All heavy atoms as an XYZ file, in Angstrom:
662
protein
N    -128.377     57.003    265.168
C    -129.641     56.422    265.435
C    -129.490     55.490    266.528
O    -128.621     54.604    266.576
C    -130.180     55.649    264.218
C    -130.189     56.365    262.909
S    -131.874     56.971    262.568
C    -131.444     58.224    261.447
N    -130.341     55.519    267.558
C    -130.283     54.551    268.612
C    -131.447     53.598    268.577
O    -132.494     53.897    267.951
C    -130.197     55.303    269.941
O    -131.446     55.971    270.225
N    -131.316     52.506    269.179
C    -132.337     51.460    269.261
C    -132.224     50.778    270.599
O    -131.168     50.838    271.241
C    -132.259     50.506    268.068
C    -130.839     50.011    267.828
C    -130.342     48.912    268.569
C    -129.952     50.571    266.881
C    -129.035     48.498    268.417
C    -128.667     50.190    266.662
C    -128.206     49.106    267.502
O    -126.933     48.666    267.334
N    -133.263     50.055    271.023
C    -133.155     49.380    272.295
C    -132.071     48.326    272.291
O    -131.810     47.616    271.327
C    -134.566     48.588    272.317
C    -135.428     49.366    271.440
C    -134.524     49.945    270.359
N    -131.300     48.347    273.414
C    -130.234     47.414    273.555
C    -128.898     47.794    272.931
O    -127.925     47.089    273.003
N    -128.880     49.032    272.311
C    -127.651     49.435    271.559
C    -126.413     49.463    272.412
O    -125.332     48.984    272.009
C    -127.940     50.782    270.924
C    -126.689     51.239    270.083
C    -126.994     52.546    269.361
O    -128.066     53.146    269.581
N    -126.155     52.896    268.454
N    -126.550     50.004    273.602
C    -125.379     50.098    274.532
C    -124.876     48.715    274.836
O    -123.665     48.481    274.842
C    -125.801     50.871    275.812
C    -124.648     51.034    276.778
C    -125.134     51.605    278.108
N    -126.250     50.843    278.747
C    -126.054     49.692    279.331
N    -124.931     49.157    279.481
N    -127.138     49.110    279.846
N    -125.753     47.783    275.183
C    -125.291     46.432    275.549
C    -124.652     45.757    274.390
O    -123.605     45.086    274.445
C    -126.570     45.580    276.108
C    -126.112     44.111    276.275
C    -127.016     46.198    277.389
N    -125.245     45.861    273.107
C    -124.701     45.223    271.998
C    -123.337     45.836    271.581
O    -122.411     45.129    271.246
C    -125.677     45.355    270.803
C    -126.930     44.614    270.952
C    -127.915     44.934    269.849
C    -126.703     43.079    271.012
N    -123.175     47.141    271.740
C    -121.933     47.764    271.437
C    -120.827     47.374    272.443
O    -119.699     47.112    272.057
C    -122.118     49.314    271.449
C    -120.872     50.034    270.839
C    -120.636     49.667    269.378
O    -121.514     49.672    268.595
N    -119.399     49.317    269.042
N    -121.209     47.153    273.727
C    -120.252     46.754    274.674
C    -119.788     45.279    274.375
O    -118.624     44.979    274.621
C    -120.860     46.756    276.128
N    -120.677     44.449    273.902
C    -120.344     43.083    273.489
C    -119.389     43.184    272.325
O    -118.313     42.535    272.270
C    -121.538     42.292    273.162
C    -121.302     40.817    272.987
C    -121.524     39.934    274.043
C    -120.782     40.274    271.852
C    -121.247     38.576    273.919
C    -120.491     38.918    271.678
C    -120.721     38.092    272.757
N    -119.675     44.004    271.343
C    -118.832     44.086    270.094
C    -117.479     44.623    270.537
O    -116.515     44.133    270.000
C    -119.544     45.028    269.189
C    -118.917     45.264    267.849
C    -118.866     43.993    267.045
C    -119.681     46.315    266.987
N    -117.412     45.640    271.385
C    -116.112     46.205    271.789
C    -115.247     45.298    272.671
O    -114.181     45.520    272.833
C    -116.372     47.507    272.536
C    -117.055     48.611    271.749
O    -117.006     48.460    270.454
O    -117.515     49.558    272.278
N    -115.941     44.298    273.268
C    -115.240     43.374    274.154
C    -115.254     43.833    275.543
O    -114.612     43.190    276.447
N    -115.969     44.935    275.878
C    -115.918     45.472    277.267
C    -116.909     44.674    278.153
O    -116.783     44.798    279.368
C    -116.208     46.963    277.320
O    -117.453     47.181    276.629
C    -115.124     47.738    276.594
N    -117.909     44.050    277.593
C    -118.870     43.292    278.387
C    -119.438     42.124    277.526
O    -120.319     42.350    276.660
C    -119.964     44.127    278.901
C    -120.908     43.353    279.846
O    -120.749     42.113    280.065
O    -121.808     44.054    280.420
N    -119.019     40.971    277.742
C    -119.526     39.784    276.996
C    -120.152     38.740    277.870
O    -120.211     37.520    277.608
C    -118.423     39.179    276.168
C    -117.943     40.075    275.021
C    -117.055     39.409    274.011
N    -116.797     40.392    272.914
C    -115.825     40.207    272.109
N    -115.019     39.197    272.164
N    -115.623     41.100    271.134
N    -120.720     39.198    278.937
C    -121.374     38.363    280.002
C    -122.743     37.972    279.548
O    -123.444     38.774    278.947
C    -121.440     38.986    281.358
C    -120.031     39.373    281.923
C    -119.142     38.169    282.110
O    -119.678     37.049    282.509
O    -117.909     38.251    281.793
N    -123.141     36.718    279.872
C    -124.451     36.211    279.515
C    -125.551     37.074    280.028
O    -126.529     37.405    279.360
C    -124.622     34.743    279.987
C    -123.765     33.781    279.349
C    -122.514     33.455    280.091
O    -122.275     34.041    281.204
O    -121.658     32.582    279.644
N    -125.453     37.468    281.292
C    -126.511     38.235    281.959
C    -126.683     39.611    281.354
O    -127.821     40.169    281.346
C    -126.195     38.321    283.521
C    -125.103     39.258    283.851
N    -123.847     38.796    284.022
C    -125.087     40.561    284.150
C    -123.077     39.780    284.297
N    -123.784     40.858    284.414
N    -125.720     40.176    280.796
C    -125.816     41.488    280.108
C    -126.700     41.391    278.837
O    -127.620     42.191    278.695
C    -124.473     42.049    279.747
O    -123.677     42.239    280.884
N    -126.493     40.409    278.052
C    -127.219     40.185    276.857
C    -128.674     39.767    277.251
O    -129.623     40.276    276.648
C    -126.673     39.053    275.942
C    -125.503     39.535    275.078
C    -125.055     38.293    274.257
C    -125.857     40.655    274.142
N    -128.833     39.025    278.265
C    -130.157     38.525    278.768
C    -131.067     39.731    279.161
O    -132.220     39.653    279.031
C    -129.995     37.559    279.850
N    -130.385     40.807    279.623
C    -131.120     41.949    280.058
C    -131.889     42.580    278.943
O    -132.887     43.377    279.118
C    -130.222     43.013    280.653
C    -129.638     42.604    281.984
C    -128.593     43.619    282.521
O    -128.380     44.615    281.902
N    -128.079     43.291    283.639
N    -131.496     42.491    277.684
C    -132.156     43.178    276.561
C    -133.137     42.306    275.794
O    -133.753     42.795    274.859
C    -131.111     43.809    275.602
C    -130.288     42.731    274.914
C    -130.294     44.853    276.311
C    -129.407     43.279    273.750
N    -133.210     41.036    276.156
C    -134.173     40.146    275.447
C    -135.567     40.666    275.348
O    -136.065     40.828    274.199
C    -134.234     38.748    276.147
C    -133.033     37.872    275.903
C    -133.152     36.578    276.579
O    -133.989     35.719    276.068
O    -132.565     36.360    277.650
N    -136.188     40.958    276.402
C    -137.569     41.469    276.365
C    -137.725     42.805    275.697
O    -138.653     43.004    274.960
C    -138.094     41.588    277.844
N    -136.745     43.680    275.910
C    -136.828     44.938    275.249
C    -136.792     44.810    273.714
O    -137.534     45.515    273.000
C    -135.596     45.780    275.705
C    -135.643     47.220    275.307
C    -134.499     48.004    275.877
O    -133.490     47.430    276.387
O    -134.591     49.267    275.894
N    -135.866     43.962    273.160
C    -135.851     43.720    271.797
C    -137.087     43.051    271.254
O    -137.649     43.475    270.146
C    -134.613     42.809    271.403
C    -133.238     43.481    271.565
C    -132.153     42.427    271.345
C    -133.086     44.605    270.557
N    -137.583     42.094    271.966
C    -138.894     41.421    271.524
C    -140.003     42.363    271.481
O    -140.844     42.358    270.566
C    -139.199     40.277    272.463
C    -138.303     39.036    272.324
C    -138.752     37.903    273.255
O    -138.957     38.186    274.370
O    -138.779     36.800    272.746
N    -140.105     43.282    272.482
C    -141.162     44.192    272.508
C    -141.135     45.224    271.420
O    -142.106     45.525    270.729
C    -141.214     44.916    273.908
C    -142.358     45.900    274.080
C    -142.313     46.482    275.453
O    -142.054     45.856    276.474
O    -142.566     47.718    275.480
N    -139.953     45.825    271.237
C    -139.751     46.923    270.275
C    -139.767     46.458    268.869
O    -140.206     47.200    268.009
C    -138.446     47.672    270.644
C    -138.378     49.009    269.918
N    -139.053     50.102    270.385
C    -137.639     49.372    268.792
C    -138.797     51.110    269.566
N    -137.925     50.695    268.634
N    -139.318     45.225    268.628
C    -139.228     44.686    267.259
C    -140.053     43.454    267.095
O    -139.711     42.503    266.435
C    -137.745     44.401    266.869
C    -136.868     45.634    266.890
C    -136.061     45.866    268.017
C    -136.878     46.508    265.904
C    -135.237     46.999    268.027
C    -136.011     47.609    265.916
C    -135.246     47.858    266.950
N    -141.277     43.487    267.673
C    -142.168     42.379    267.616
C    -142.502     41.956    266.109
O    -142.708     42.815    265.279
C    -143.554     42.709    268.317
N    -142.349     40.638    265.856
C    -142.689     40.171    264.531
C    -141.486     40.192    263.549
O    -141.522     39.784    262.473
N    -140.328     40.722    264.025
C    -139.128     40.808    263.170
C    -138.426     39.418    263.371
O    -137.896     39.142    264.481
C    -138.244     41.964    263.616
C    -136.993     42.169    262.745
O    -136.346     41.106    262.436
O    -136.767     43.314    262.385
N    -138.353     38.659    262.305
C    -137.768     37.339    262.400
C    -136.296     37.353    262.797
O    -135.829     36.464    263.557
C    -137.984     36.626    261.029
N    -135.541     38.319    262.309
C    -134.128     38.396    262.648
C    -133.958     38.692    264.180
O    -133.122     38.073    264.738
C    -133.457     39.547    261.859
S    -133.307     39.128    260.092
N    -134.739     39.531    264.684
C    -134.658     39.791    266.122
C    -135.154     38.621    266.925
O    -134.515     38.274    267.929
C    -135.502     41.086    266.498
C    -135.606     41.266    267.993
C    -134.909     42.322    265.773
N    -136.178     37.867    266.511
C    -136.638     36.754    267.209
C    -135.599     35.696    267.175
O    -135.374     35.061    268.248
C    -137.942     36.254    266.554
C    -139.155     37.173    266.824
C    -140.405     36.710    266.026
O    -140.283     35.798    265.212
O    -141.390     37.439    266.141
N    -134.892     35.475    266.081
C    -133.771     34.539    266.054
C    -132.638     34.925    266.969
O    -132.093     34.065    267.698
C    -133.244     34.365    264.616
C    -134.182     33.664    263.699
O    -135.149     33.004    264.192
O    -134.001     33.763    262.469
N    -132.351     36.232    267.074
C    -131.278     36.672    267.876
C    -131.612     36.502    269.339
O    -130.741     36.068    270.146
C    -130.865     38.155    267.597
C    -129.758     38.668    268.429
C    -128.503     38.259    268.163
C    -130.036     39.576    269.417
C    -127.401     38.687    268.983
C    -129.003     40.004    270.228
C    -127.677     39.602    270.027
N    -132.844     36.763    269.731
C    -133.271     36.625    271.067
C    -133.179     35.141    271.491
O    -132.733     34.737    272.546
C    -134.718     37.072    271.287
C    -135.313     36.708    272.579
C    -134.691     38.649    271.186
N    -133.453     34.237    270.567
C    -133.294     32.800    270.863
C    -131.822     32.489    270.985
O    -131.507     31.622    271.870
C    -133.910     32.003    269.618
O    -133.739     30.617    269.803
N    -131.009     33.059    270.207
C    -129.555     32.913    270.296
C    -129.029     33.299    271.723
O    -128.141     32.672    272.249
C    -128.796     33.606    269.183
C    -129.093     33.001    267.834
O    -129.400     31.825    267.744
O    -128.863     33.730    266.843
N    -129.547     34.481    272.206
C    -129.125     35.014    273.517
C    -129.429     33.917    274.564
O    -128.520     33.640    275.467
C    -129.923     36.257    273.878
C    -129.424     37.453    272.983
C    -129.703     36.625    275.337
C    -130.234     38.700    273.149
N    -130.494     33.245    274.508
C    -130.874     32.223    275.476
C    -129.852     31.087    275.473
O    -129.673     30.317    276.421
C    -132.260     31.761    275.235
N    -129.246     30.797    274.294
C    -128.303     29.743    274.188
C    -126.821     30.135    274.318
O    -125.935     29.311    274.200
C    -128.512     29.061    272.791
C    -129.867     28.359    272.672
C    -130.115     27.683    271.334
N    -128.898     27.482    270.604
C    -128.740     27.787    269.307
N    -129.726     28.266    268.585
N    -127.597     27.530    268.700
N    -126.556     31.439    274.623
C    -125.260     31.874    274.706
C    -124.554     31.586    276.088
O    -125.101     31.816    277.063
C    -125.201     33.404    274.459
C    -123.911     34.048    274.738
C    -122.743     33.689    273.995
C    -123.713     35.026    275.752
C    -121.504     34.302    274.336
C    -122.559     35.577    276.051
C    -121.433     35.189    275.299
O    -120.169     35.796    275.610
N    -123.362     31.029    275.927
C    -122.450     30.798    277.101
C    -121.082     31.176    276.535
O    -120.718     30.632    275.475
C    -122.457     29.345    277.575
C    -123.877     28.932    278.096
C    -124.337     29.641    279.337
N    -125.708     29.274    279.728
C    -126.846     29.682    279.239
N    -126.845     30.581    278.225
N    -127.964     29.304    279.728
N    -120.359     31.938    277.290
C    -119.030     32.327    276.862
C    -118.168     31.160    276.342
O    -117.489     31.274    275.339
C    -118.313     33.126    277.917
C    -118.865     34.518    278.129
C    -118.056     35.242    279.191
C    -116.775     35.812    278.723
N    -116.156     36.717    279.646
N    -118.245     30.114    277.080
C    -117.307     28.982    276.757
C    -117.969     28.018    275.736
O    -117.362     27.060    275.334
C    -117.008     28.216    278.051
O    -118.186     27.765    278.659
N    -119.181     28.330    275.363
C    -119.932     27.391    274.389
C    -120.292     26.080    274.996
O    -120.607     26.018    276.196
N    -120.349     25.014    274.243
C    -120.734     23.703    274.671
C    -121.787     23.059    273.724
O    -122.170     23.725    272.719
N    -122.144     21.909    274.055
C    -123.117     21.187    273.195
C    -124.417     22.013    273.188
O    -124.940     22.387    274.251
C    -123.411     19.787    273.810
C    -122.233     18.835    273.637
O    -121.331     19.143    272.863
O    -122.149     17.882    274.372
N    -124.878     22.242    271.956
C    -126.140     22.992    271.752
C    -126.166     24.399    272.249
O    -127.197     24.994    272.398
C    -127.328     22.243    272.372
C    -127.403     20.799    271.909
C    -127.037     19.723    272.790
C    -127.702     20.435    270.629
C    -127.052     18.396    272.483
C    -127.761     19.104    270.263
C    -127.454     18.099    271.167
N    -124.945     24.940    272.552
C    -124.814     26.340    273.041
C    -124.037     27.181    272.007
O    -123.341     26.625    271.143
C    -124.128     26.362    274.393
C    -124.831     25.593    275.524
C    -123.969     25.640    276.750
C    -126.159     26.289    275.783
N    -124.157     28.437    272.133
C    -123.488     29.357    271.276
C    -122.299     29.922    272.082
O    -122.498     30.559    273.109
C    -124.408     30.463    270.776
C    -125.482     29.883    269.860
C    -123.615     31.542    270.052
C    -126.526     30.824    269.476
N    -121.181     29.766    271.554
C    -119.900     30.391    272.223
C    -119.723     31.824    271.931
O    -120.383     32.475    271.048
N    -118.600     32.384    272.525
C    -118.331     33.798    272.436
C    -118.121     34.274    270.958
O    -118.563     35.274    270.522
C    -117.202     34.151    273.268
C    -116.933     35.663    273.416
C    -115.850     35.976    274.453
O    -115.429     35.066    275.259
O    -115.529     37.172    274.609
N    -117.264     33.542    270.239
C    -116.951     33.934    268.910
C    -118.161     33.893    267.921
O    -118.327     34.779    267.152
C    -115.751     33.122    268.342
C    -114.393     33.336    268.995
C    -113.321     32.421    268.409
C    -113.953     34.826    268.907
N    -118.970     32.822    268.066
C    -120.102     32.746    267.262
C    -121.067     33.862    267.604
O    -121.685     34.449    266.716
C    -120.748     31.356    267.442
C    -121.932     31.191    266.522
C    -122.570     29.784    266.683
O    -122.158     28.936    267.426
O    -123.618     29.532    266.017
N    -121.215     34.182    268.874
C    -122.125     35.181    269.292
C    -121.660     36.561    268.869
O    -122.438     37.432    268.430
C    -122.351     35.225    270.783
C    -123.407     36.268    271.246
S    -125.010     36.131    270.464
C    -125.890     35.102    271.633
N    -120.329     36.781    268.797
C    -119.820     38.035    268.296
C    -120.234     38.269    266.814
O    -120.702     39.360    266.456
C    -118.317     38.015    268.333
C    -117.578     39.225    267.861
C    -117.976     40.497    268.562
C    -116.057     39.048    267.970
N    -120.191     37.158    266.022
C    -120.689     37.310    264.661
C    -122.152     37.600    264.577
O    -122.568     38.423    263.765
C    -120.396     35.946    263.934
O    -120.931     35.937    262.665
N    -122.917     37.011    265.450
C    -124.375     37.305    265.475
C    -124.668     38.703    265.892
O    -125.627     39.360    265.419
C    -125.133     36.224    266.405
C    -125.087     34.867    265.777
C    -125.662     33.838    266.712
C    -125.634     32.426    266.123
N    -126.518     32.226    265.004
N    -123.923     39.164    266.878
C    -124.069     40.560    267.362
C    -123.782     41.505    266.225
O    -124.530     42.512    266.065
C    -123.233     40.807    268.641
C    -123.049     42.315    268.986
C    -123.804     40.056    269.845
N    -122.688     41.286    265.525
C    -122.466     42.200    264.374
C    -123.536     42.231    263.343
O    -123.985     43.296    262.889
C    -121.132     41.695    263.613
C    -119.879     41.921    264.422
C    -118.667     41.373    263.699
C    -117.385     41.543    264.462
N    -116.235     40.957    263.800
N    -124.161     41.045    263.089
C    -125.302     41.049    262.193
C    -126.525     41.755    262.685
O    -127.188     42.476    261.961
C    -125.610     39.602    261.787
C    -124.703     38.947    260.787
C    -125.133     37.674    260.193
N    -125.493     36.675    261.114
C    -124.742     35.627    261.547
N    -123.512     35.594    261.135
N    -125.193     34.797    262.397
N    -126.811     41.548    264.000
C    -128.052     42.210    264.539
C    -127.850     43.656    264.640
O    -128.827     44.467    264.476
C    -128.494     41.553    265.881
C    -129.897     41.841    266.083
C    -127.606     41.983    267.069
C    -130.909     41.203    265.180
N    -126.663     44.134    264.880
C    -126.375     45.584    264.972
C    -126.663     46.158    263.573
O    -127.332     47.232    263.539
C    -124.995     45.905    265.466
C    -124.860     45.648    267.004
C    -124.558     47.323    265.156
C    -123.422     45.776    267.543
N    -126.150     45.557    262.641
C    -126.388     46.070    261.203
C    -127.872     46.004    260.865
O    -128.432     47.002    260.295
C    -125.595     45.235    260.236
N    -128.572     45.008    261.240
C    -130.011     44.840    260.967
C    -130.768     45.924    261.729
O    -131.666     46.612    261.145
C    -130.491     43.453    261.351
C    -131.908     43.260    261.219
N    -132.557     43.117    260.002
C    -132.974     43.254    262.134
C    -133.889     42.994    260.156
N    -134.121     43.042    261.460
N    -130.509     46.083    263.050
C    -131.242     47.084    263.818
C    -130.982     48.508    263.348
O    -131.914     49.349    263.316
C    -130.925     46.857    265.254
C    -131.364     45.570    265.951
C    -130.900     45.548    267.393
C    -132.835     45.411    265.786
N    -129.796     48.676    262.951
C    -129.422     50.070    262.425
C    -130.283     50.379    261.133
O    -130.746     51.454    260.942
C    -127.909     50.150    262.105
O    -127.200     50.093    263.270
N    -130.395     49.373    260.278
C    -131.147     49.538    259.068
C    -132.637     49.719    259.359
O    -133.308     50.550    258.790
C    -130.925     48.323    258.142
C    -131.635     48.436    256.811
C    -131.424     47.227    255.920
O    -130.904     46.199    256.377
N    -131.697     47.386    254.672
N    -133.100     48.834    260.219
C    -134.575     48.870    260.542
C    -135.009     50.250    261.200
O    -135.931     50.860    260.858
C    -134.918     47.723    261.501
C    -136.339     47.864    262.025
C    -134.815     46.418    260.776
N    -134.188     50.659    262.124
C    -134.488     51.960    262.781
C    -134.295     53.144    261.840
O    -135.051     54.128    261.895
C    -133.640     52.223    264.087
O    -132.240     52.083    263.688
C    -134.010     51.179    265.097
N    -133.403     52.994    260.911
C    -133.198     54.113    259.869
C    -134.430     54.157    258.935
O    -134.921     55.262    258.661
C    -131.936     53.758    259.023
O    -131.845     54.683    258.014
N    -134.979     53.018    258.608
C    -136.146     52.979    257.731
C    -137.343     53.475    258.489
O    -138.143     54.219    257.923
C    -136.406     51.520    257.227
C    -135.300     51.125    256.244
C    -137.795     51.404    256.553
C    -135.286     49.679    255.876
N    -137.468     53.169    259.745
C    -138.622     53.589    260.545
C    -138.660     55.072    260.708
O    -139.652     55.686    260.736
C    -138.628     52.994    261.912
C    -139.030     51.490    261.876
C    -139.072     50.968    263.354
N    -139.544     49.628    263.306
C    -139.650     48.896    264.484
N    -139.390     49.402    265.565
N    -140.124     47.644    264.423
N    -137.496     55.715    260.760
C    -137.331     57.103    261.008
C    -137.350     57.909    259.700
O    -137.518     59.135    259.690
C    -136.130     57.427    261.852
C    -136.256     56.945    263.198
C    -135.123     57.434    264.086
N    -135.396     56.960    265.497
C    -134.505     56.256    266.181
N    -133.374     55.999    265.680
N    -134.913     55.976    267.399
N    -136.998     57.247    258.628
C    -136.868     57.863    257.354
C    -138.190     58.229    256.700
O    -138.536     59.195    256.220
């Protein structure tokens, strides 16, 4: 099952691309496709605060990795339900 942003999220998970601009590219796509989904809205907010090195009030790479794992599981479940 595929969903918007899957390639970018998988690249982040695999470690092949953990750049801020890559995640930022899928913000609008996720918001549009999953409008009203609180988990997606929270994740999009997290993307805006992501910086690889972290910092005050920012989300670092390891914390974002955990969030990416959770959103992948959520999106997989949501798209499975929609198609089922």
